Steps between C-alpha positions, in 0.01 A plus 500: 500500500536417134753250373464589131495129418254218565737286705554787743125564508438140605761534772350824632145360491561170678861478604726202451220236526300660220808534282597137561147380421506687169843363409398143587184542292697642208778240499270202560287614205810540286618153601174337391503695173863406434436130566216509246696698241389266220163676520497825302280681750739409783791638300307820431407548867857423607641776279222743595570441869869576449401828336252564781770457766731730308219756485446463876856615556439838336126577520299558813159332524577238236367215710159659547442679171276279279662596170844396621429213739215313329725251315683426825184422696358295212828306480462405867160349427631325188803362686276363775277333243806350328645383829176324592469339154172675429571488127540122502278336238376223731126497547549500879589870498188621323223650706159362411 
């Protein structure tokens, strides 16, 4: 079975739980990026993720193909680092 789009692929691979996990991951990442929109990198990732979701609607395999999905997966890491204040300039956050 081929869905001819990435959202359908996720549904056929893992059903409703897998689709819901992806959507929660996507929207929670977007929420963190939107809240930190004063940062240029957050704004860039926010826009790239919107384009990524639009691409998922029309292209199959978008979530797994490295050329298409790399900015999305990197934005998840960046959003987690922003959420946990990793980029704070306090000396407490530096690893020695």
